[in-house]
C-alpha positions as CSV (number, residue, x, y, z in Angstrom):
1,X,-4.2,48.4,52.8
2,X,-3.3,47.0,56.3
3,X,-2.5,43.4,56.6
4,X,-5.7,41.3,56.8
5,X,-7.6,44.4,55.8
6,X,-11.1,44.0,54.6
7,X,-13.5,46.1,52.5
8,X,-17.2,46.6,53.2
9,X,-19.0,46.9,49.9
10,X,-22.6,48.2,49.3
11,X,-24.5,47.6,46.0
12,X,-27.8,49.2,45.3
13,X,-27.9,50.5,41.7
14,X,-31.5,49.2,41.0
15,X,-33.6,46.5,42.5
16,X,-31.2,44.7,44.8
17,X,-29.7,46.1,48.0
18,X,-26.7,44.0,48.9
19,X,-23.7,44.3,51.3
20,X,-20.5,42.1,51.6
21,X,-17.1,42.0,53.2
22,X,-14.1,41.0,51.2
23,X,-10.6,40.3,52.5
24,X,-8.4,37.5,51.1
25,X,-11.7,35.9,50.1
26,X,-15.4,36.6,50.4
27,X,-16.2,36.9,54.2
28,X,-19.9,37.7,54.2
29,X,-22.7,38.5,51.7
30,X,-26.3,39.5,52.4
31,X,-28.9,40.8,50.0
32,X,-32.5,42.0,50.3
33,X,-34.0,42.8,46.9
34,X,-36.8,45.1,46.1
35,X,-39.9,43.4,44.6
36,X,-42.5,45.7,43.1
37,X,-46.1,44.7,43.9
38,X,-46.9,45.1,40.1
39,X,-45.3,46.4,37.0
40,X,-41.6,47.2,36.8
41,X,-39.1,48.9,39.1
42,X,-40.1,52.5,40.2
43,X,-36.9,54.3,41.1
44,X,-38.2,56.2,44.1
45,X,-40.0,53.2,45.5
46,X,-36.8,51.1,45.1
47,X,-34.8,53.8,46.9
48,X,-37.4,53.9,49.7
49,X,-37.0,50.2,50.0
50,X,-33.2,50.4,50.2
51,X,-33.4,53.1,52.9
52,X,-35.9,51.1,54.9
53,X,-33.7,47.9,54.9
54,X,-30.2,49.5,54.9
55,X,-29.6,48.9,58.6
56,X,-30.8,45.3,58.3
57,X,-28.6,44.5,55.3
58,X,-25.5,46.2,56.7
59,X,-26.0,44.6,60.1
60,X,-26.3,41.1,58.6
61,X,-23.1,41.6,56.6
62,X,-21.0,42.8,59.5
63,X,-22.5,40.4,62.1
64,X,-19.8,38.6,64.0
65,X,-17.0,40.5,62.2
66,X,-14.1,42.5,63.7
67,X,-14.8,46.0,62.5
68,X,-11.2,47.0,63.3
69,X,-10.2,44.9,60.2
70,X,-12.3,47.0,57.8
71,X,-9.9,49.2,55.8
72,X,-12.4,50.8,53.4
73,X,-16.0,51.3,52.4
74,X,-16.9,50.7,48.7
75,X,-20.2,51.6,47.1
76,X,-21.8,51.5,43.7
77,X,-21.2,55.0,42.4
78,X,-23.0,54.3,39.1
79,X,-24.4,53.7,36.6
80,X,-27.9,53.1,38.0
81,X,-31.1,54.6,39.2
82,X,-30.4,58.1,40.6
83,X,-32.5,57.7,43.8
84,X,-31.1,54.3,44.6
85,X,-27.5,55.4,44.0
86,X,-28.0,58.4,46.3
87,X,-29.4,56.3,49.1
88,X,-26.4,53.9,48.9
89,X,-23.9,56.8,48.6
90,X,-25.2,58.4,51.7
91,X,-25.0,55.2,53.7
92,X,-21.4,54.5,52.5
93,X,-20.2,58.0,53.3
94,X,-21.7,57.7,56.8
95,X,-20.0,54.4,57.4
96,X,-16.7,55.5,56.1
97,X,-16.7,58.6,58.4
98,X,-17.8,56.5,61.4
99,X,-15.1,53.8,60.8
100,X,-12.5,56.5,59.8
101,X,-11.5,54.6,56.6
102,X,-11.2,55.5,53.0
103,X,-14.2,55.7,50.6
104,X,-14.1,53.9,47.3
105,X,-16.6,54.7,44.5
106,X,-16.9,51.7,42.3
107,X,-18.3,51.5,38.7
108,X,-21.0,48.9,38.7
109,X,-20.2,47.5,35.3
110,X,-16.5,47.2,36.0
111,X,-17.4,45.4,39.3
112,X,-19.3,42.8,37.3
113,X,-16.2,42.1,35.2
114,X,-13.9,41.9,38.1
115,X,-16.0,39.5,40.2
116,X,-16.3,37.3,37.1
117,X,-12.5,37.4,36.5
118,X,-11.9,36.6,40.2
119,X,-14.5,33.8,40.5
120,X,-13.8,32.2,37.2
121,X,-10.0,32.6,37.0
122,X,-10.0,34.1,33.5
123,X,-7.4,36.6,32.5
124,X,-8.3,38.9,29.7
125,X,-11.7,38.1,28.3
126,X,-14.2,39.7,25.9
127,X,-17.1,40.3,28.3
128,X,-20.8,40.1,27.5
129,X,-22.6,42.1,30.1
130,X,-26.3,41.4,29.9
131,X,-28.6,42.8,32.6
132,X,-31.9,44.6,33.0
133,X,-30.6,48.0,32.0
134,X,-27.3,47.2,30.2
135,X,-26.2,45.2,27.2
136,X,-22.6,45.7,26.4
137,X,-19.6,43.9,25.0
138,X,-16.4,45.0,26.8
139,X,-12.7,44.4,26.3
140,X,-9.6,45.6,28.2
141,X,-7.4,48.0,26.3
142,X,-4.9,50.7,27.4
143,X,-5.9,50.6,31.1
144,X,-9.6,50.9,30.5
145,X,-12.6,48.5,29.8
146,X,-13.6,49.6,26.4
147,X,-17.1,49.3,25.0
148,X,-16.9,47.3,21.7
149,X,-20.6,47.3,21.3
150,X,-23.8,48.1,23.2
151,X,-27.6,48.4,23.0
152,X,-28.8,51.5,21.1
153,X,-32.1,51.6,22.9
154,X,-33.0,49.4,26.0
155,X,-31.2,46.7,27.8
156,X,-32.0,43.1,27.1
157,X,-33.4,42.4,30.6
158,X,-35.7,45.4,30.5
159,X,-36.9,44.2,27.0
160,X,-37.8,40.8,28.4
161,X,-39.4,42.3,31.5
162,X,-41.6,44.7,29.4
163,X,-42.7,41.9,27.1
164,X,-43.5,39.8,30.1
165,X,-45.6,42.6,31.7
166,X,-47.5,42.9,28.5
167,X,-48.5,39.2,29.0
168,X,-49.3,39.7,32.7
169,X,-46.3,37.7,33.8
170,X,-44.8,38.7,37.2
171,X,-41.6,40.7,37.6
172,X,-38.8,39.8,36.9
173,X,-40.0,38.3,33.7
174,X,-36.8,36.5,32.7
175,X,-37.1,33.3,34.7
176,X,-40.7,32.6,33.6
177,X,-39.9,33.5,29.9
178,X,-37.0,31.1,30.1
179,X,-39.3,28.3,31.5
180,X,-42.1,28.9,28.9
181,X,-39.5,29.0,26.0
182,X,-38.5,25.4,26.8
183,X,-42.1,24.3,25.8
184,X,-42.3,26.3,22.6
185,X,-41.2,26.4,19.0
186,X,-39.5,29.7,18.1
187,X,-41.5,32.1,15.9
188,X,-39.8,34.5,13.5
189,X,-39.1,37.9,15.1
190,X,-37.1,41.0,14.0
191,X,-33.3,40.6,14.3
192,X,-31.5,43.9,14.7
193,X,-27.7,44.0,14.7
194,X,-25.8,47.0,13.5
195,X,-22.2,46.3,13.4
196,X,-21.1,45.8,17.0
197,X,-24.3,47.4,18.4
198,X,-27.8,46.0,18.7
199,X,-31.3,47.1,19.5
200,X,-34.2,45.3,21.2
201,X,-37.2,47.6,21.0
202,X,-38.3,46.3,17.6
203,X,-38.0,42.7,18.8
204,X,-39.9,43.6,22.0
205,X,-42.8,45.3,20.1
206,X,-43.2,42.5,17.6
207,X,-43.3,40.0,20.4
208,X,-45.9,42.0,22.2
209,X,-48.1,42.1,19.1
210,X,-47.5,38.5,18.1
211,X,-50.6,36.2,18.1
212,X,-48.8,32.9,18.4
213,X,-48.9,30.7,21.5
214,X,-47.1,32.4,24.4
215,X,-44.6,29.5,24.6
216,X,-43.6,29.9,21.0
217,X,-43.2,33.7,21.4
218,X,-41.0,33.2,24.4
219,X,-38.9,30.8,22.5
220,X,-38.6,33.1,19.5
221,X,-37.8,36.1,21.8
222,X,-35.0,34.2,23.5
223,X,-33.5,32.7,20.3
224,X,-33.5,36.0,18.6
225,X,-32.3,38.2,21.4
226,X,-29.6,35.8,22.5
227,X,-28.3,35.2,19.0
228,X,-27.9,38.9,18.6
229,X,-25.9,39.2,21.8
230,X,-23.7,36.2,20.8
231,X,-23.1,37.5,17.3
232,X,-21.9,40.8,18.6
233,X,-19.7,39.1,21.2
234,X,-18.2,36.8,18.4
235,X,-17.5,39.9,16.3
236,X,-15.6,41.5,19.2
237,X,-13.7,38.3,19.7
238,X,-12.8,38.0,16.1
239,X,-11.8,41.7,15.9
240,X,-9.7,41.6,19.0
241,X,-8.1,38.3,18.5
242,X,-8.6,37.3,22.2
243,X,-9.5,33.7,23.3
244,X,-11.7,34.1,26.4
245,X,-15.3,35.1,26.8
246,X,-16.9,36.0,30.1
247,X,-20.7,36.3,30.7
248,X,-21.9,38.6,33.5
249,X,-25.1,40.4,34.5
250,X,-28.4,39.1,35.7
251,X,-29.6,37.9,32.3
252,X,-26.4,35.7,32.2
253,X,-28.1,33.3,34.6
254,X,-30.3,32.1,31.6
255,X,-29.2,28.6,30.7
256,X,-29.9,29.0,27.0
257,X,-27.8,32.2,26.7
258,X,-25.0,30.3,28.4
259,X,-25.4,27.3,26.0
260,X,-25.2,29.5,22.9
261,X,-22.1,31.4,24.1
262,X,-20.5,28.1,25.1
263,X,-21.2,26.7,21.6
264,X,-19.8,29.8,19.9
265,X,-16.6,29.7,21.9
266,X,-16.1,26.0,21.1
267,X,-16.4,26.8,17.4
268,X,-13.8,29.5,17.7
269,X,-11.4,27.7,20.1
270,X,-12.1,30.1,22.9
271,X,-12.7,29.5,26.6
272,X,-16.1,30.3,28.1
273,X,-16.6,31.5,31.6
274,X,-19.7,32.3,33.7
275,X,-19.7,33.0,37.4
276,X,-21.8,31.2,40.0
277,X,-25.4,32.4,40.2
278,X,-24.8,34.4,43.4
279,X,-22.1,36.4,41.6
280,X,-23.6,36.8,38.2
281,X,-26.3,39.3,39.1
282,X,-26.0,42.5,41.1
283,X,-24.4,41.7,44.5
284,X,-22.4,43.4,47.2
285,X,-19.5,41.0,46.8
286,X,-18.5,42.5,43.4
287,X,-18.4,46.0,44.9
288,X,-16.4,44.8,47.9
289,X,-13.9,42.9,45.8
290,X,-13.5,45.8,43.3
291,X,-13.2,48.2,46.2
292,X,-10.4,46.1,47.6
293,X,-8.3,46.1,44.5
294,X,-9.0,49.7,43.9
295,X,-7.9,50.6,47.4
296,X,-4.7,48.6,46.9
297,X,-4.0,50.6,43.8
298,X,-4.7,53.9,45.6
299,X,-8.0,54.6,43.8
300,X,-10.2,56.2,46.5
301,X,-12.5,59.2,46.6
302,X,-12.9,62.0,49.0
303,X,-16.4,62.9,50.4
304,X,-16.7,65.9,47.9
305,X,-15.7,63.6,45.0
306,X,-18.2,60.9,45.9
307,X,-21.3,62.2,44.1
308,X,-23.1,59.4,42.3
309,X,-23.1,59.2,38.6
310,X,-26.2,57.5,37.0
311,X,-24.5,57.6,33.6
312,X,-21.1,56.3,34.7
313,X,-19.5,54.4,31.8
314,X,-17.1,51.6,32.2
315,X,-14.6,53.3,29.9
316,X,-14.6,56.3,32.1
317,X,-12.6,54.3,34.7
318,X,-8.8,54.2,34.6
319,X,-7.9,50.7,35.7
320,X,-4.7,51.1,37.8
321,X,-5.0,47.7,39.4
322,X,-4.1,45.6,36.3
323,X,-0.5,45.3,35.4
324,X,-1.2,44.3,31.7
325,X,-1.9,47.0,29.1
326,X,-4.6,45.0,27.3
327,X,-3.0,45.5,23.9
328,X,-5.0,43.6,21.3
329,X,-3.1,40.8,19.6
330,X,-3.9,42.0,16.1
331,X,-1.1,40.0,14.5
332,X,-3.1,36.8,15.4
333,X,-6.6,38.2,14.8
334,X,-8.6,36.4,12.1
335,X,-5.9,34.1,10.9
336,X,-6.4,30.3,10.8
337,X,-3.6,27.7,10.6
338,X,-4.4,26.9,7.0
339,X,-3.9,30.5,5.9
340,X,-7.6,31.3,5.6
341,X,-8.9,34.5,7.0
342,X,-11.8,34.1,9.4
343,X,-14.1,36.8,10.8
344,X,-17.2,36.5,12.9
345,X,-19.5,35.7,10.0
346,X,-17.5,34.0,7.3
347,X,-14.3,32.3,6.1
348,X,-12.4,33.9,3.2
349,X,-10.3,31.4,1.1
350,X,-8.0,32.2,-1.7
351,X,-8.9,30.8,-5.2
352,X,-6.4,31.8,-7.8
353,X,-6.4,35.6,-8.0
354,X,-9.8,35.8,-6.3
355,X,-11.2,34.9,-2.9
356,X,-14.3,33.0,-1.9
357,X,-16.2,34.4,1.0
358,X,-18.4,31.7,2.5
359,X,-20.9,32.4,5.4
360,X,-20.6,29.9,8.1
361,X,-23.6,28.2,9.7
362,X,-23.7,29.0,13.4
363,X,-24.5,26.0,15.7
364,X,-25.6,28.3,18.5
365,X,-28.4,29.8,16.3
366,X,-31.8,28.2,15.7
367,X,-31.6,26.4,12.4
368,X,-34.4,28.4,10.8
369,X,-32.9,31.7,11.9
370,X,-29.5,30.7,10.8
371,X,-30.6,29.8,7.3
372,X,-32.5,32.9,7.0
373,X,-29.7,35.2,8.0
374,X,-27.1,33.4,5.7
375,X,-29.4,33.7,2.7
376,X,-30.5,37.2,3.3
377,X,-27.0,38.6,4.0
378,X,-25.4,36.8,1.0
379,X,-27.9,38.1,-1.5
380,X,-27.9,41.6,0.0
381,X,-24.1,41.8,0.1
382,X,-23.6,41.0,-3.5
383,X,-26.3,43.5,-4.7
384,X,-25.1,46.4,-2.5
385,X,-21.4,45.9,-3.4
386,X,-22.3,46.4,-7.0
387,X,-24.5,49.4,-6.2
388,X,-21.7,51.0,-4.1
389,X,-19.2,50.7,-6.9
390,X,-21.5,52.7,-9.2
391,X,-21.1,55.6,-6.7
392,X,-17.4,55.5,-6.7
393,X,-16.9,53.4,-3.5
394,X,-13.7,51.2,-3.8
395,X,-14.9,47.6,-3.3
396,X,-13.9,44.2,-4.6
397,X,-15.2,43.2,-8.0
398,X,-17.8,40.3,-7.8
399,X,-17.2,37.3,-10.0
400,X,-20.0,34.9,-8.9
401,X,-22.7,34.5,-6.2
402,X,-24.2,31.3,-4.7
403,X,-26.6,30.6,-1.8
404,X,-24.0,31.1,0.9
405,X,-20.9,32.4,-1.0
406,X,-19.5,35.2,-3.0
407,X,-16.5,34.9,-5.4
408,X,-14.8,38.3,-5.6
409,X,-11.6,40.0,-6.4
410,X,-8.8,39.5,-4.0
411,X,-7.7,42.8,-2.3
412,X,-4.1,42.6,-1.0
413,X,-3.0,44.8,2.0
414,X,-3.4,45.1,5.8
415,X,-6.7,45.8,7.5
416,X,-7.1,49.4,8.5
417,X,-6.9,48.4,12.1
418,X,-3.3,47.4,11.5
419,X,-2.4,50.6,9.7
420,X,-4.3,53.4,11.5
421,X,-2.8,56.5,10.0
422,X,-4.6,59.9,9.8
423,X,-4.5,59.8,6.0
424,X,-5.9,56.4,5.8
425,X,-8.8,57.2,8.3
426,X,-9.5,60.4,6.3
427,X,-9.8,58.3,3.2
428,X,-12.2,56.0,5.0
429,X,-14.3,59.0,5.8
430,X,-14.5,60.0,2.2
431,X,-15.5,56.5,1.2
432,X,-18.3,56.3,3.7
433,X,-19.5,59.7,2.6
434,X,-19.9,58.3,-0.9
435,X,-21.6,55.2,0.4
436,X,-24.1,57.2,2.2
437,X,-24.7,59.4,-0.8
438,X,-25.6,56.2,-2.6
439,X,-28.2,55.5,0.1
440,X,-26.3,52.5,1.5
441,X,-25.7,51.8,5.1
442,X,-22.8,49.5,5.7
443,X,-24.1,48.1,9.0
444,X,-20.6,46.9,10.2
445,X,-18.4,49.8,9.8
446,X,-15.3,48.8,11.8
447,X,-11.6,49.2,11.1
448,X,-11.5,45.4,10.2
449,X,-13.7,46.1,7.2
450,X,-11.3,48.4,5.3
451,X,-8.2,47.1,3.6
452,X,-5.4,49.5,2.7
453,X,-4.2,48.8,-0.8
454,X,-1.5,51.0,-2.3
455,X,-2.1,53.7,0.3
456,X,-5.9,53.8,-0.3
457,X,-8.7,52.2,1.5
458,X,-11.0,49.6,0.0
459,X,-14.4,48.9,1.8
460,X,-15.2,45.2,2.2
461,X,-17.8,43.0,4.0
462,X,-21.2,44.3,3.1
463,X,-22.9,41.4,4.9
464,X,-25.0,43.6,7.2
465,X,-25.6,46.4,4.7
466,X,-29.0,47.8,3.7
467,X,-30.7,50.7,1.9
468,X,-31.7,53.7,3.9
469,X,-31.8,57.5,3.6
470,X,-32.5,58.0,7.3
471,X,-30.2,60.2,9.3
472,X,-30.6,57.8,12.2
473,X,-29.1,54.9,10.1
474,X,-26.2,57.0,8.9
475,X,-25.6,58.1,12.5
476,X,-25.5,54.5,13.7
477,X,-23.0,53.6,10.9
478,X,-20.6,56.4,12.1
479,X,-21.3,55.6,15.8
480,X,-20.1,52.0,15.2
481,X,-16.9,53.2,13.5
482,X,-16.2,55.8,16.2
483,X,-16.7,53.1,18.9
484,X,-14.3,50.8,17.2
485,X,-11.7,53.6,17.0
486,X,-12.2,54.5,20.7
487,X,-11.9,50.9,21.8
488,X,-8.7,50.1,19.9
489,X,-6.8,53.3,19.2
490,X,-5.0,55.5,21.8
491,X,-5.1,58.5,19.5
492,X,-8.8,58.0,18.6
493,X,-9.8,61.6,19.0
494,X,-7.5,62.8,16.2
495,X,-8.4,59.9,14.0
496,X,-12.1,60.6,14.5
497,X,-11.5,64.2,13.4
498,X,-9.7,63.0,10.2
499,X,-12.6,60.7,9.4
500,X,-15.1,63.5,9.9
501,X,-13.2,65.8,7.6
502,X,-13.2,63.2,4.8
503,X,-16.8,62.3,5.4
504,X,-17.9,66.0,5.1
505,X,-16.0,66.3,1.8
506,X,-18.2,63.7,0.1
507,X,-21.5,63.8,2.0
508,X,-23.6,67.1,1.9
509,X,-25.7,66.3,5.0
510,X,-22.7,65.4,7.2
511,X,-23.5,68.1,9.9
512,X,-26.9,66.5,10.5
513,X,-25.3,63.1,10.8
514,X,-22.6,64.3,13.3
515,X,-25.4,65.7,15.5
516,X,-27.3,62.5,15.4
517,X,-24.1,60.5,16.3
518,X,-23.9,62.4,19.5
519,X,-27.6,61.8,20.2
520,X,-27.1,58.1,19.6
521,X,-24.1,58.0,21.9
522,X,-26.0,59.5,24.8
523,X,-29.0,57.3,24.1
524,X,-26.7,54.2,24.3
525,X,-25.8,55.0,27.9
526,X,-27.3,53.1,30.8
527,X,-31.0,53.4,30.4
528,X,-33.4,52.3,33.2
């Protein structure tokens, strides 16, 4: 890029049309959002809005600027609403041709991360991306932003908006729900976390049907949904062994969500970062900045290559502009100075030849919700470990159970994530097949929850386990495991094949489960 070169960036994936110029710093930023007269965002109406104000937005961004300094035009290529993306893509191509400069297609999700890293000064964070259509936990590994976990149905912002509309609250619903929540006492609502993934549709439906005062429902909705997000973020932080958390996306403007993440990070000794409000939601600055660093790395697109991609995943992008590889510091992961092992949920302490697994109270969670989860998960874990053993699943032997703790056999050996061989992953597949034959869903099927002892895997941590014979639940179990492989192992395709081979050997309905895994994967993409 020429000296003093600047990038014009255009964002318009959904409700907000925004343009910015970025050089050594942010030069200009102008936005004109679409506000539906009633209900939610209609894709074609939003695209018509973008088309009608495009000239105004671009003109405001470039007013008073020397256009000869513009070295490239960047645009949000996806994910997003198809009609909106196409409107922005057409404008960006026209501008690039008119200015005779390169065109840069930017992934909207990656742009959120990069503007956050730039504005906050963080280096290699675990990212919670919480917006209308997206809820994901991301981490950088092997030149890509990997998805550690994501929503299996709708994004958290859309869930809040749909609930708000059911109570005749204006769009967007988030700010008013946040305000009402401050005046209420949280009601109990469904809490759905599946390993590193989560789901909001059950919570949303229950909130719609709840007859409690609106303020109490709003408080319960926020406390439940945000605790789910923070739990999954903490699990990724513990799994990866990183020490920074970055919050991005429009829902990230919520002060309660920020408070909960900050509290979690303080408990884990991690740093918490959140951008200024003008950078946290959808904005042209994030597209311009990401376009700038992509252009410097030589990542441009030709006009024929510039078709928009409504399902553009963050892990589809090869990140050439970062020098670090993003290797996960597994040697440090889950170890405390006193020799205890700490995960996201519990501390495991040696006690003679046994270990004591004690669930930790989470200060970020509402006390009633916290106590409920600890008690339910401790009782269920002990019961399901015993049941799994009866079906030939290698697990620790249980010695004793209390309200928040389980005393069990000590299993010596490395976590599977530290010893990812094809044979070990094949063995893990056989074990999960037996588990599903027993009608048990593990609920947190990651490579952190297998220990390799004498060359064979032992399954641990049944804290999120439950009974189910549904293909959907089994599919989610495998989806979580495959996501963990994909986000941490360079040779994840071969390891996935090995797991599937082992699973098919011990579970008769494996073909149906594999088909459902693919459906779940596609369903987890960016839903609008």
